[in-house]
Jmol script that loads the backbone (N, CA, C; Angstrom):
load data "model"
ATOM      1  N   UNK A   1       0.826  -1.202   0.000  1.00  0.00           N
ATOM      2  CA  UNK A   1       0.000   0.000   0.000  1.00  0.00           C
ATOM      3  C   UNK A   1       0.864   1.257   0.000  1.00  0.00           C
ATOM      4  N   UNK A   2       1.922   1.254   0.812  1.00  0.00           N
ATOM      5  CA  UNK A   2       2.805   2.420   0.867  1.00  0.00           C
ATOM      6  C   UNK A   2       3.463   2.669  -0.485  1.00  0.00           C
ATOM      7  N   UNK A   3       3.891   1.577  -1.141  1.00  0.00           N
ATOM      8  CA  UNK A   3       4.560   1.713  -2.438  1.00  0.00           C
ATOM      9  C   UNK A   3       3.606   2.285  -3.482  1.00  0.00           C
ATOM     10  N   UNK A   4       2.364   1.847  -3.454  1.00  0.00           N
ATOM     11  CA  UNK A   4       1.378   2.340  -4.414  1.00  0.00           C
ATOM     12  C   UNK A   4       1.109   3.824  -4.181  1.00  0.00           C
ATOM     13  N   UNK A   5       0.985   4.212  -2.923  1.00  0.00           N
ATOM     14  CA  UNK A   5       0.748   5.620  -2.608  1.00  0.00           C
ATOM     15  C   UNK A   5       1.937   6.480  -3.009  1.00  0.00           C
ATOM     16  N   UNK A   6       3.141   5.979  -2.762  1.00  0.00           N
ATOM     17  CA  UNK A   6       4.352   6.714  -3.130  1.00  0.00           C
ATOM     18  C   UNK A   6       4.446   6.858  -4.654  1.00  0.00           C
ATOM     19  N   UNK A   7       4.123   5.793  -5.389  1.00  0.00           N
ATOM     20  CA  UNK A   7       4.133   5.832  -6.841  1.00  0.00           C
ATOM     21  C   UNK A   7       3.134   6.864  -7.368  1.00  0.00           C
ATOM     22  N   UNK A   8       1.908   6.843  -6.839  1.00  0.00           N
ATOM     23  CA  UNK A   8       0.889   7.793  -7.290  1.00  0.00           C
ATOM     24  C   UNK A   8       1.270   9.228  -6.960  1.00  0.00           C
ATOM     25  N   UNK A   9       1.872   9.425  -5.798  1.00  0.00           N
ATOM     26  CA  UNK A   9       2.305  10.756  -5.399  1.00  0.00           C
ATOM     27  C   UNK A   9       3.406  11.266  -6.315  1.00  0.00           C
ATOM     28  N   UNK A  10       4.380  10.400  -6.648  1.00  0.00           N
ATOM     29  CA  UNK A  10       5.459  10.835  -7.536  1.00  0.00           C
ATOM     30  C   UNK A  10       4.939  11.091  -8.954  1.00  0.00           C
ATOM     31  N   UNK A  11       3.984  10.293  -9.405  1.00  0.00           N
ATOM     32  CA  UNK A  11       3.378  10.504 -10.718  1.00  0.00           C
ATOM     33  C   UNK A  11       2.641  11.844 -10.759  1.00  0.00           C
ATOM     34  N   UNK A  12       1.911  12.159  -9.711  1.00  0.00           N
ATOM     35  CA  UNK A  12       1.202  13.442  -9.635  1.00  0.00           C
ATOM     36  C   UNK A  12       2.187  14.596  -9.628  1.00  0.00           C
ATOM     37  N   UNK A  13       3.308  14.442  -8.930  1.00  0.00           N
ATOM     38  CA  UNK A  13       4.328  15.484  -8.880  1.00  0.00           C
ATOM     39  C   UNK A  13       4.911  15.726 -10.263  1.00  0.00           C
ATOM     40  N   UNK A  14       5.211  14.661 -10.998  1.00  0.00           N
ATOM     41  CA  UNK A  14       5.770  14.813 -12.345  1.00  0.00           C
ATOM     42  C   UNK A  14       4.801  15.526 -13.276  1.00  0.00           C
ATOM     43  N   UNK A  15       3.524  15.228 -13.165  1.00  0.00           N
ATOM     44  CA  UNK A  15       2.524  15.892 -14.001  1.00  0.00           C
ATOM     45  C   UNK A  15       2.397  17.363 -13.667  1.00  0.00           C
ATOM     46  N   UNK A  16       2.566  17.725 -12.417  1.00  0.00           N
ATOM     47  CA  UNK A  16       2.427  19.116 -11.997  1.00  0.00           C
ATOM     48  C   UNK A  16       3.645  19.951 -12.362  1.00  0.00           C
ATOM     49  N   UNK A  17       4.775  19.303 -12.599  1.00  0.00           N
ATOM     50  CA  UNK A  17       5.991  20.066 -12.870  1.00  0.00           C
ATOM     51  C   UNK A  17       6.268  20.203 -14.365  1.00  0.00           C
ATOM     52  N   UNK A  18       5.325  19.832 -15.225  1.00  0.00           N
ATOM     53  CA  UNK A  18       5.517  20.027 -16.661  1.00  0.00           C
ATOM     54  C   UNK A  18       5.748  21.504 -16.931  1.00  0.00           C
ATOM     55  N   UNK A  19       6.834  21.798 -17.596  1.00  0.00           N
ATOM     56  CA  UNK A  19       7.206  23.177 -17.871  1.00  0.00           C
ATOM     57  C   UNK A  19       6.417  23.699 -19.067  1.00  0.00           C
ATOM     58  N   UNK A  20       5.807  24.842 -18.919  1.00  0.00           N
ATOM     59  CA  UNK A  20       5.138  25.505 -20.033  1.00  0.00           C
ATOM     60  C   UNK A  20       6.220  26.132 -20.907  1.00  0.00           C
ATOM     61  N   UNK A  21       6.069  26.004 -22.206  1.00  0.00           N
ATOM     62  CA  UNK A  21       7.046  26.592 -23.117  1.00  0.00           C
ATOM     63  C   UNK A  21       6.899  28.102 -23.144  1.00  0.00           C
ATOM     64  N   UNK A  22       8.023  28.760 -23.316  1.00  0.00           N
ATOM     65  CA  UNK A  22       8.011  30.213 -23.460  1.00  0.00           C
ATOM     66  C   UNK A  22       7.538  30.559 -24.873  1.00  0.00           C
ATOM     67  N   UNK A  23       7.308  31.846 -25.093  1.00  0.00           N
ATOM     68  CA  UNK A  23       6.888  32.307 -26.420  1.00  0.00           C
ATOM     69  C   UNK A  23       7.970  32.038 -27.471  1.00  0.00           C
ATOM     70  N   UNK A  24       9.244  32.181 -27.095  1.00  0.00           N
ATOM     71  CA  UNK A  24      10.321  31.934 -28.054  1.00  0.00           C
ATOM     72  C   UNK A  24      10.476  30.442 -28.349  1.00  0.00           C
ATOM     73  N   UNK A  25      10.298  29.600 -27.351  1.00  0.00           N
ATOM     74  CA  UNK A  25      10.350  28.153 -27.569  1.00  0.00           C
ATOM     75  C   UNK A  25       9.191  27.704 -28.460  1.00  0.00           C
ATOM     76  N   UNK A  26       8.022  28.277 -28.231  1.00  0.00           N
ATOM     77  CA  UNK A  26       6.851  27.939 -29.042  1.00  0.00           C
ATOM     78  C   UNK A  26       7.080  28.328 -30.500  1.00  0.00           C
ATOM     79  N   UNK A  27       7.636  29.499 -30.726  1.00  0.00           N
ATOM     80  CA  UNK A  27       7.922  29.939 -32.096  1.00  0.00           C
ATOM     81  C   UNK A  27       8.865  28.956 -32.790  1.00  0.00           C
ATOM     82  N   UNK A  28       9.869  28.479 -32.081  1.00  0.00           N
ATOM     83  CA  UNK A  28      10.810  27.512 -32.653  1.00  0.00           C
ATOM     84  C   UNK A  28      10.103  26.204 -33.011  1.00  0.00           C
ATOM     85  N   UNK A  29       9.242  25.716 -32.127  1.00  0.00           N
ATOM     86  CA  UNK A  29       8.498  24.480 -32.392  1.00  0.00           C
ATOM     87  C   UNK A  29       7.627  24.642 -33.630  1.00  0.00           C
ATOM     88  N   UNK A  30       6.991  25.788 -33.768  1.00  0.00           N
ATOM     89  CA  UNK A  30       6.124  26.037 -34.932  1.00  0.00           C
ATOM     90  C   UNK A  30       6.948  26.046 -36.217  1.00  0.00           C
ATOM     91  N   UNK A  31       8.077  26.736 -36.225  1.00  0.00           N
ATOM     92  CA  UNK A  31       8.938  26.782 -37.407  1.00  0.00           C
ATOM     93  C   UNK A  31       9.370  25.372 -37.803  1.00  0.00           C
ATOM     94  N   UNK A  32       9.885  24.633 -36.850  1.00  0.00           N
ATOM     95  CA  UNK A  32      10.415  23.315 -37.165  1.00  0.00           C
ATOM     96  C   UNK A  32       9.320  22.320 -37.555  1.00  0.00           C
ATOM     97  N   UNK A  33       8.184  22.385 -36.890  1.00  0.00           N
ATOM     98  CA  UNK A  33       7.104  21.461 -37.252  1.00  0.00           C
ATOM     99  C   UNK A  33       6.513  21.823 -38.621  1.00  0.00           C
ATOM    100  N   UNK A  34       6.493  23.100 -38.964  1.00  0.00           N
ATOM    101  CA  UNK A  34       6.021  23.533 -40.289  1.00  0.00           C
ATOM    102  C   UNK A  34       6.902  22.949 -41.389  1.00  0.00           C
ATOM    103  N   UNK A  35       8.206  23.132 -41.269  1.00  0.00           N
ATOM    104  CA  UNK A  35       9.114  22.680 -42.315  1.00  0.00           C
ATOM    105  C   UNK A  35       9.265  21.160 -42.360  1.00  0.00           C
ATOM    106  N   UNK A  36       9.051  20.500 -41.241  1.00  0.00           N
ATOM    107  CA  UNK A  36       9.127  19.029 -41.208  1.00  0.00           C
ATOM    108  C   UNK A  36       7.766  18.375 -41.458  1.00  0.00           C
ATOM    109  N   UNK A  37       6.763  19.200 -41.687  1.00  0.00           N
ATOM    110  CA  UNK A  37       5.389  18.747 -41.935  1.00  0.00           C
ATOM    111  C   UNK A  37       4.852  17.877 -40.798  1.00  0.00           C
ATOM    112  N   UNK A  38       5.193  18.255 -39.578  1.00  0.00           N
ATOM    113  CA  UNK A  38       4.641  17.590 -38.389  1.00  0.00           C
ATOM    114  C   UNK A  38       3.384  18.374 -38.007  1.00  0.00           C
ATOM    115  N   UNK A  39       2.301  18.137 -38.742  1.00  0.00           N
ATOM    116  CA  UNK A  39       1.104  18.962 -38.611  1.00  0.00           C
ATOM    117  C   UNK A  39       0.370  18.782 -37.293  1.00  0.00           C
ATOM    118  N   UNK A  40       0.517  17.649 -36.627  1.00  0.00           N
ATOM    119  CA  UNK A  40      -0.133  17.506 -35.318  1.00  0.00           C
ATOM    120  C   UNK A  40       0.542  18.422 -34.303  1.00  0.00           C
ATOM    121  N   UNK A  41       1.866  18.515 -34.361  1.00  0.00           N
ATOM    122  CA  UNK A  41       2.588  19.418 -33.465  1.00  0.00           C
ATOM    123  C   UNK A  41       2.309  20.872 -33.855  1.00  0.00           C
ATOM    124  N   UNK A  42       2.282  21.140 -35.155  1.00  0.00           N
ATOM    125  CA  UNK A  42       1.989  22.488 -35.644  1.00  0.00           C
ATOM    126  C   UNK A  42       0.623  22.950 -35.149  1.00  0.00           C
ATOM    127  N   UNK A  43      -0.365  22.078 -35.248  1.00  0.00           N
ATOM    128  CA  UNK A  43      -1.724  22.425 -34.837  1.00  0.00           C
ATOM    129  C   UNK A  43      -1.821  22.720 -33.337  1.00  0.00           C
ATOM    130  N   UNK A  44      -1.070  21.977 -32.529  1.00  0.00           N
ATOM    131  CA  UNK A  44      -1.167  22.173 -31.076  1.00  0.00           C
ATOM    132  C   UNK A  44      -0.464  23.439 -30.594  1.00  0.00           C
ATOM    133  N   UNK A  45       0.332  24.087 -31.463  1.00  0.00           N
ATOM    134  CA  UNK A  45       1.050  25.296 -31.062  1.00  0.00           C
ATOM    135  C   UNK A  45       0.632  26.532 -31.857  1.00  0.00           C
ATOM    136  N   UNK A  46      -0.512  26.429 -32.548  1.00  0.00           N
ATOM    137  CA  UNK A  46      -1.023  27.564 -33.304  1.00  0.00           C
ATOM    138  C   UNK A  46      -2.522  27.718 -33.041  1.00  0.00           C
ATOM    139  N   UNK A  47      -3.035  28.901 -33.283  1.00  0.00           N
ATOM    140  CA  UNK A  47      -4.478  29.105 -33.209  1.00  0.00           C
ATOM    141  C   UNK A  47      -5.098  28.464 -34.454  1.00  0.00           C
ATOM    142  N   UNK A  48      -6.397  28.172 -34.432  1.00  0.00           N
ATOM    143  CA  UNK A  48      -7.022  27.544 -35.610  1.00  0.00           C
ATOM    144  C   UNK A  48      -6.834  28.342 -36.909  1.00  0.00           C
ATOM    145  N   UNK A  49      -6.952  29.660 -36.844  1.00  0.00           N
ATOM    146  CA  UNK A  49      -6.790  30.493 -38.033  1.00  0.00           C
ATOM    147  C   UNK A  49      -5.351  30.436 -38.555  1.00  0.00           C
ATOM    148  N   UNK A  50      -4.410  30.506 -37.639  1.00  0.00           N
ATOM    149  CA  UNK A  50      -3.001  30.465 -38.013  1.00  0.00           C
ATOM    150  C   UNK A  50      -2.633  29.097 -38.588  1.00  0.00           C
ATOM    151  N   UNK A  51      -3.162  28.045 -37.995  1.00  0.00           N
ATOM    152  CA  UNK A  51      -2.898  26.689 -38.489  1.00  0.00           C
ATOM    153  C   UNK A  51      -3.366  26.542 -39.931  1.00  0.00           C
ATOM    154  N   UNK A  52      -4.559  27.028 -40.235  1.00  0.00           N
ATOM    155  CA  UNK A  52      -5.084  26.946 -41.597  1.00  0.00           C
ATOM    156  C   UNK A  52      -4.208  27.730 -42.569  1.00  0.00           C
ATOM    157  N   UNK A  53      -3.701  28.863 -42.143  1.00  0.00           N
ATOM    158  CA  UNK A  53      -2.813  29.660 -42.994  1.00  0.00           C
ATOM    159  C   UNK A  53      -1.501  28.932 -43.269  1.00  0.00           C
ATOM    160  N   UNK A  54      -0.952  28.316 -42.240  1.00  0.00           N
ATOM    161  CA  UNK A  54       0.277  27.543 -42.420  1.00  0.00           C
ATOM    162  C   UNK A  54       0.058  26.397 -43.407  1.00  0.00           C
ATOM    163  N   UNK A  55      -1.054  25.693 -43.264  1.00  0.00           N
ATOM    164  CA  UNK A  55      -1.336  24.567 -44.161  1.00  0.00           C
ATOM    165  C   UNK A  55      -1.482  25.019 -45.612  1.00  0.00           C
ATOM    166  N   UNK A  56      -2.072  26.202 -45.790  1.00  0.00           N
ATOM    167  CA  UNK A  56      -2.314  26.711 -47.138  1.00  0.00           C
ATOM    168  C   UNK A  56      -1.018  26.956 -47.910  1.00  0.00           C
ATOM    169  N   UNK A  57       0.057  27.266 -47.218  1.00  0.00           N
ATOM    170  CA  UNK A  57       1.321  27.563 -47.902  1.00  0.00           C
ATOM    171  C   UNK A  57       2.402  26.514 -47.650  1.00  0.00           C
ATOM    172  N   UNK A  58       2.109  25.527 -46.860  1.00  0.00           N
ATOM    173  CA  UNK A  58       3.134  24.563 -46.459  1.00  0.00           C
ATOM    174  C   UNK A  58       3.811  23.866 -47.641  1.00  0.00           C
ATOM    175  N   UNK A  59       3.055  23.416 -48.602  1.00  0.00           N
ATOM    176  CA  UNK A  59       3.655  22.696 -49.730  1.00  0.00           C
ATOM    177  C   UNK A  59       4.526  23.593 -50.608  1.00  0.00           C
ATOM    178  N   UNK A  60       4.251  24.880 -50.619  1.00  0.00           N
ATOM    179  CA  UNK A  60       5.039  25.802 -51.429  1.00  0.00           C
ATOM    180  C   UNK A  60       6.291  26.289 -50.710  1.00  0.00           C
ATOM    181  N   UNK A  61       6.267  26.277 -49.385  1.00  0.00           N
ATOM    182  CA  UNK A  61       7.321  26.900 -48.603  1.00  0.00           C
ATOM    183  C   UNK A  61       8.253  25.924 -47.893  1.00  0.00           C
ATOM    184  N   UNK A  62       7.993  24.657 -47.922  1.00  0.00           N
ATOM    185  CA  UNK A  62       8.818  23.741 -47.145  1.00  0.00           C
ATOM    186  C   UNK A  62      10.212  23.623 -47.734  1.00  0.00           C
ATOM    187  N   UNK A  63      11.160  23.479 -46.851  1.00  0.00           N
ATOM    188  CA  UNK A  63      12.550  23.355 -47.269  1.00  0.00           C
ATOM    189  C   UNK A  63      12.758  22.006 -47.954  1.00  0.00           C
ATOM    190  N   UNK A  64      13.655  21.978 -48.933  1.00  0.00           N
ATOM    191  CA  UNK A  64      13.930  20.720 -49.617  1.00  0.00           C
ATOM    192  C   UNK A  64      14.490  19.697 -48.641  1.00  0.00           C
ATOM    193  N   UNK A  65      15.340  20.130 -47.782  1.00  0.00           N
ATOM    194  CA  UNK A  65      15.866  19.253 -46.745  1.00  0.00           C
ATOM    195  C   UNK A  65      15.575  19.920 -45.411  1.00  0.00           C
ATOM    196  N   UNK A  66      14.736  19.293 -44.629  1.00  0.00           N
ATOM    197  CA  UNK A  66      14.350  19.875 -43.353  1.00  0.00           C
ATOM    198  C   UNK A  66      15.402  19.549 -42.298  1.00  0.00           C
ATOM    199  N   UNK A  67      16.590  20.064 -42.488  1.00  0.00           N
ATOM    200  CA  UNK A  67      17.677  19.872 -41.528  1.00  0.00           C
ATOM    201  C   UNK A  67      17.524  20.847 -40.383  1.00  0.00           C
ATOM    202  N   UNK A  68      18.619  21.178 -39.758  1.00  0.00           N
ATOM    203  CA  UNK A  68      18.606  22.093 -38.619  1.00  0.00           C
ATOM    204  C   UNK A  68      18.080  23.458 -39.047  1.00  0.00           C
ATOM    205  N   UNK A  69      17.203  24.003 -38.242  1.00  0.00           N
ATOM    206  CA  UNK A  69      16.611  25.297 -38.576  1.00  0.00           C
ATOM    207  C   UNK A  69      17.538  26.459 -38.246  1.00  0.00           C
ATOM    208  N   UNK A  70      18.504  26.243 -37.347  1.00  0.00           N
ATOM    209  CA  UNK A  70      19.390  27.303 -36.873  1.00  0.00           C
ATOM    210  C   UNK A  70      18.585  28.510 -36.398  1.00  0.00           C
ATOM    211  N   UNK A  71      17.493  28.231 -35.710  1.00  0.00           N
ATOM    212  CA  UNK A  71      16.578  29.247 -35.160  1.00  0.00           C
ATOM    213  C   UNK A  71      17.341  30.160 -34.204  1.00  0.00           C
ATOM    214  N   UNK A  72      17.240  31.461 -34.447  1.00  0.00           N
ATOM    215  CA  UNK A  72      17.914  32.434 -33.593  1.00  0.00           C
ATOM    216  C   UNK A  72      16.990  33.627 -33.379  1.00  0.00           C
ATOM    217  N   UNK A  73      16.700  33.914 -32.123  1.00  0.00           N
ATOM    218  CA  UNK A  73      15.845  35.048 -31.783  1.00  0.00           C
ATOM    219  C   UNK A  73      16.636  36.337 -31.937  1.00  0.00           C
ATOM    220  N   UNK A  74      16.078  37.279 -32.689  1.00  0.00           N
ATOM    221  CA  UNK A  74      16.694  38.596 -32.863  1.00  0.00           C
ATOM    222  C   UNK A  74      16.112  39.609 -31.884  1.00  0.00           C
ATOM    223  N   UNK A  75      14.783  39.602 -31.761  1.00  0.00           N
ATOM    224  CA  UNK A  75      14.087  40.507 -30.845  1.00  0.00           C
ATOM    225  C   UNK A  75      12.856  39.796 -30.323  1.00  0.00           C
ATOM    226  N   UNK A  76      12.431  40.199 -29.127  1.00  0.00           N
ATOM    227  CA  UNK A  76      11.209  39.649 -28.552  1.00  0.00           C
ATOM    228  C   UNK A  76      10.609  40.656 -27.584  1.00  0.00           C
ATOM    229  N   UNK A  77       9.312  40.574 -27.439  1.00  0.00           N
ATOM    230  CA  UNK A  77       8.628  41.423 -26.478  1.00  0.00           C
ATOM    231  C   UNK A  77       7.360  40.712 -26.019  1.00  0.00           C
ATOM    232  N   UNK A  78       7.015  40.936 -24.762  1.00  0.00           N
ATOM    233  CA  UNK A  78       5.802  40.360 -24.191  1.00  0.00           C
ATOM    234  C   UNK A  78       5.013  41.479 -23.544  1.00  0.00           C
ATOM    235  N   UNK A  79       3.709  41.500 -23.822  1.00  0.00           N
ATOM    236  CA  UNK A  79       2.808  42.457 -23.198  1.00  0.00           C
ATOM    237  C   UNK A  79       1.574  41.685 -22.746  1.00  0.00           C
ATOM    238  N   UNK A  80       1.602  41.210 -21.514  1.00  0.00           N
ATOM    239  CA  UNK A  80       0.493  40.427 -20.987  1.00  0.00           C
ATOM    240  C   UNK A  80       0.371  39.086 -21.693  1.00  0.00           C
ATOM    241  N   UNK A  81      -0.768  38.873 -22.355  1.00  0.00           N
ATOM    242  CA  UNK A  81      -1.025  37.610 -23.054  1.00  0.00           C
ATOM    243  C   UNK A  81      -0.710  37.682 -24.543  1.00  0.00           C
ATOM    244  N   UNK A  82       0.083  38.691 -24.939  1.00  0.00           N
ATOM    245  CA  UNK A  82       0.497  38.821 -26.337  1.00  0.00           C
ATOM    246  C   UNK A  82       2.011  38.981 -26.382  1.00  0.00           C
ATOM    247  N   UNK A  83       2.637  38.296 -27.335  1.00  0.00           N
ATOM    248  CA  UNK A  83       4.089  38.385 -27.492  1.00  0.00           C
ATOM    249  C   UNK A  83       4.433  38.456 -28.972  1.00  0.00           C
ATOM    250  N   UNK A  84       5.601  38.990 -29.243  1.00  0.00           N
ATOM    251  CA  UNK A  84       6.129  39.064 -30.599  1.00  0.00           C
ATOM    252  C   UNK A  84       7.546  38.507 -30.576  1.00  0.00           C
ATOM    253  N   UNK A  85       7.894  37.724 -31.591  1.00  0.00           N
ATOM    254  CA  UNK A  85       9.231  37.152 -31.701  1.00  0.00           C
ATOM    255  C   UNK A  85       9.726  37.362 -33.125  1.00  0.00           C
ATOM    256  N   UNK A  86      10.863  38.039 -33.251  1.00  0.00           N
ATOM    257  CA  UNK A  86      11.525  38.214 -34.548  1.00  0.00           C
ATOM    258  C   UNK A  86      12.726  37.282 -34.548  1.00  0.00           C
ATOM    259  N   UNK A  87      12.857  36.468 -35.597  1.00  0.00           N
ATOM    260  CA  UNK A  87      13.886  35.437 -35.601  1.00  0.00           C
ATOM    261  C   UNK A  87      14.405  35.187 -37.016  1.00  0.00           C
ATOM    262  N   UNK A  88      15.534  34.514 -37.075  1.00  0.00           N
ATOM    263  CA  UNK A  88      16.071  34.046 -38.343  1.00  0.00           C
ATOM    264  C   UNK A  88      16.106  32.523 -38.313  1.00  0.00           C
ATOM    265  N   UNK A  89      16.013  31.940 -39.516  1.00  0.00           N
ATOM    266  CA  UNK A  89      16.146  30.494 -39.675  1.00  0.00           C
ATOM    267  C   UNK A  89      16.943  30.222 -40.952  1.00  0.00           C
ATOM    268  N   UNK A  90      17.503  29.053 -41.033  1.00  0.00           N
ATOM    269  CA  UNK A  90      18.323  28.722 -42.198  1.00  0.00           C
ATOM    270  C   UNK A  90      17.496  28.537 -43.465  1.00  0.00           C
ATOM    271  N   UNK A  91      16.188  28.343 -43.341  1.00  0.00           N
ATOM    272  CA  UNK A  91      15.334  28.101 -44.509  1.00  0.00           C
ATOM    273  C   UNK A  91      14.950  29.376 -45.252  1.00  0.00           C
ATOM    274  N   UNK A  92      15.097  30.525 -44.607  1.00  0.00           N
ATOM    275  CA  UNK A  92      14.680  31.800 -45.196  1.00  0.00           C
ATOM    276  C   UNK A  92      15.821  32.807 -45.130  1.00  0.00           C
ATOM    277  N   UNK A  93      15.892  33.681 -46.135  1.00  0.00           N
ATOM    278  CA  UNK A  93      16.942  34.691 -46.170  1.00  0.00           C
ATOM    279  C   UNK A  93      16.667  35.852 -45.215  1.00  0.00           C
ATOM    280  N   UNK A  94      15.411  36.263 -45.122  1.00  0.00           N
ATOM    281  CA  UNK A  94      15.046  37.417 -44.305  1.00  0.00           C
ATOM    282  C   UNK A  94      14.481  36.959 -42.958  1.00  0.00           C
ATOM    283  N   UNK A  95      14.607  37.806 -41.937  1.00  0.00           N
ATOM    284  CA  UNK A  95      14.009  37.472 -40.630  1.00  0.00           C
ATOM    285  C   UNK A  95      12.487  37.371 -40.729  1.00  0.00           C
ATOM    286  N   UNK A  96      11.913  36.543 -39.899  1.00  0.00           N
ATOM    287  CA  UNK A  96      10.469  36.357 -39.795  1.00  0.00           C
ATOM    288  C   UNK A  96      10.010  36.897 -38.443  1.00  0.00           C
ATOM    289  N   UNK A  97       8.731  37.233 -38.339  1.00  0.00           N
ATOM    290  CA  UNK A  97       8.155  37.689 -37.080  1.00  0.00           C
ATOM    291  C   UNK A  97       6.856  36.945 -36.830  1.00  0.00           C
ATOM    292  N   UNK A  98       6.709  36.418 -35.622  1.00  0.00           N
ATOM    293  CA  UNK A  98       5.478  35.761 -35.202  1.00  0.00           C
ATOM    294  C   UNK A  98       4.812  36.569 -34.106  1.00  0.00           C
ATOM    295  N   UNK A  99       3.495  36.620 -34.159  1.00  0.00           N
ATOM    296  CA  UNK A  99       2.684  37.118 -33.056  1.00  0.00           C
ATOM    297  C   UNK A  99       2.203  35.874 -32.312  1.00  0.00           C
ATOM    298  N   UNK A 100       2.290  35.910 -30.994  1.00  0.00           N
ATOM    299  CA  UNK A 100       1.816  34.798 -30.182  1.00  0.00           C
ATOM    300  C   UNK A 100       0.833  35.306 -29.149  1.00  0.00           C
ATOM    301  N   UNK A 101      -0.131  34.471 -28.815  1.00  0.00           N
ATOM    302  CA  UNK A 101      -1.114  34.783 -27.779  1.00  0.00           C
ATOM    303  C   UNK A 101      -1.172  33.615 -26.810  1.00  0.00           C
ATOM    304  N   UNK A 102      -1.540  33.909 -25.575  1.00  0.00           N
ATOM    305  CA  UNK A 102      -1.707  32.849 -24.593  1.00  0.00           C
ATOM    306  C   UNK A 102      -3.119  32.304 -24.681  1.00  0.00           C
ATOM    307  N   UNK A 103      -3.216  30.983 -24.740  1.00  0.00           N
ATOM    308  CA  UNK A 103      -4.495  30.289 -24.812  1.00  0.00           C
ATOM    309  C   UNK A 103      -4.461  29.187 -23.758  1.00  0.00           C
ATOM    310  N   UNK A 104      -5.263  29.327 -22.712  1.00  0.00           N
ATOM    311  CA  UNK A 104      -5.255  28.383 -21.584  1.00  0.00           C
ATOM    312  C   UNK A 104      -3.856  28.196 -21.015  1.00  0.00           C
ATOM    313  N   UNK A 105      -3.103  29.278 -20.895  1.00  0.00           N
ATOM    314  CA  UNK A 105      -1.773  29.231 -20.301  1.00  0.00           C
ATOM    315  C   UNK A 105      -0.672  28.780 -21.236  1.00  0.00           C
ATOM    316  N   UNK A 106      -0.997  28.491 -22.486  1.00  0.00           N
ATOM    317  CA  UNK A 106      -0.012  28.027 -23.455  1.00  0.00           C
ATOM    318  C   UNK A 106       0.136  29.058 -24.568  1.00  0.00           C
ATOM    319  N   UNK A 107       1.378  29.369 -24.932  1.00  0.00           N
ATOM    320  CA  UNK A 107       1.628  30.282 -26.043  1.00  0.00           C
ATOM    321  C   UNK A 107       1.298  29.589 -27.357  1.00  0.00           C
ATOM    322  N   UNK A 108       0.627  30.329 -28.251  1.00  0.00           N
ATOM    323  CA  UNK A 108       0.311  29.823 -29.583  1.00  0.00           C
ATOM    324  C   UNK A 108       0.560  30.922 -30.605  1.00  0.00           C
ATOM    325  N   UNK A 109       1.077  30.525 -31.761  1.00  0.00           N
ATOM    326  CA  UNK A 109       1.284  31.482 -32.856  1.00  0.00           C
ATOM    327  C   UNK A 109      -0.083  31.842 -33.409  1.00  0.00           C
ATOM    328  N   UNK A 110      -0.304  33.145 -33.602  1.00  0.00           N
ATOM    329  CA  UNK A 110      -1.596  33.664 -34.036  1.00  0.00           C
ATOM    330  C   UNK A 110      -1.413  34.512 -35.289  1.00  0.00           C
ATOM    331  N   UNK A 111      -2.506  34.783 -35.952  1.00  0.00           N
ATOM    332  CA  UNK A 111      -2.512  35.661 -37.125  1.00  0.00           C
ATOM    333  C   UNK A 111      -2.388  37.122 -36.675  1.00  0.00           C
ATOM    334  N   UNK A 112      -1.659  37.914 -37.449  1.00  0.00           N
ATOM    335  CA  UNK A 112      -1.619  39.355 -37.209  1.00  0.00           C
ATOM    336  C   UNK A 112      -2.902  39.960 -37.731  1.00  0.00           C
ATOM    337  N   UNK A 113      -3.394  40.970 -37.028  1.00  0.00           N
ATOM    338  CA  UNK A 113      -4.568  41.694 -37.496  1.00  0.00           C
ATOM    339  C   UNK A 113      -4.251  42.457 -38.770  1.00  0.00           C
ATOM    340  N   UNK A 114      -5.280  42.920 -39.461  1.00  0.00           N
ATOM    341  CA  UNK A 114      -5.127  43.587 -40.749  1.00  0.00           C
ATOM    342  C   UNK A 114      -4.146  44.763 -40.661  1.00  0.00           C
ATOM    343  N   UNK A 115      -4.304  45.604 -39.682  1.00  0.00           N
ATOM    344  CA  UNK A 115      -3.427  46.773 -39.552  1.00  0.00           C
ATOM    345  C   UNK A 115      -2.457  46.644 -38.384  1.00  0.00           C
ATOM    346  N   UNK A 116      -2.337  45.480 -37.859  1.00  0.00           N
ATOM    347  CA  UNK A 116      -1.473  45.245 -36.706  1.00  0.00           C
ATOM    348  C   UNK A 116      -0.006  45.123 -37.149  1.00  0.00           C
ATOM    349  N   UNK A 117       0.861  45.780 -36.405  1.00  0.00           N
ATOM    350  CA  UNK A 117       2.292  45.750 -36.711  1.00  0.00           C
ATOM    351  C   UNK A 117       3.065  45.298 -35.479  1.00  0.00           C
ATOM    352  N   UNK A 118       4.158  44.626 -35.750  1.00  0.00           N
ATOM    353  CA  UNK A 118       5.053  44.213 -34.661  1.00  0.00           C
ATOM    354  C   UNK A 118       5.655  45.464 -34.026  1.00  0.00           C
ATOM    355  N   UNK A 119       5.987  45.404 -32.750  1.00  0.00           N
ATOM    356  CA  UNK A 119       6.529  46.579 -32.067  1.00  0.00           C
ATOM    357  C   UNK A 119       7.995  46.875 -32.415  1.00  0.00           C
ATOM    358  N   UNK A 120       8.592  46.107 -33.292  1.00  0.00           N
ATOM    359  CA  UNK A 120       9.992  46.364 -33.677  1.00  0.00           C
ATOM    360  C   UNK A 120      10.149  46.245 -35.176  1.00  0.00           C
TER     361      UNK A 120
END
end "model"
wireframe off; spacefill off
backbone 0.3
color backbone group
C-alpha cells in the first residue's frame, strides 16, 4: 500500500511540474514542425486560423531538406497575453516575425490583425 501511494504521489508530482514553453520556444516548435510537416505538433502550437494559414502555404514553402533550422531570436517582447518574436532560420533569407497569444496558459502562434504591426 505504501509503495502504491508513493508511486501515485510521484506521478502526480511529475505531471504538476511540466514546464510551459516560453513564447520563443513555441515559435521555434512552430517553425520546425512547419518545415518538417509535423502537422499535429503544428496544430497544437497555433491558433485555428493560423494553423489553416500555415497549411495553405506549407507545400510551397517547405525546405527541400528539413535539416537544422538554426533558429535564432533577434528581438522579442511580451505584453500580458500577447508576445512578438523576430527570428532568423536557415530556410529563409530574411528574418520572420510571429505574433503569439496565450491560450489556456499556453503560447500559440496567431494571425496578425489587418493593420497590426510588430513593435519592432
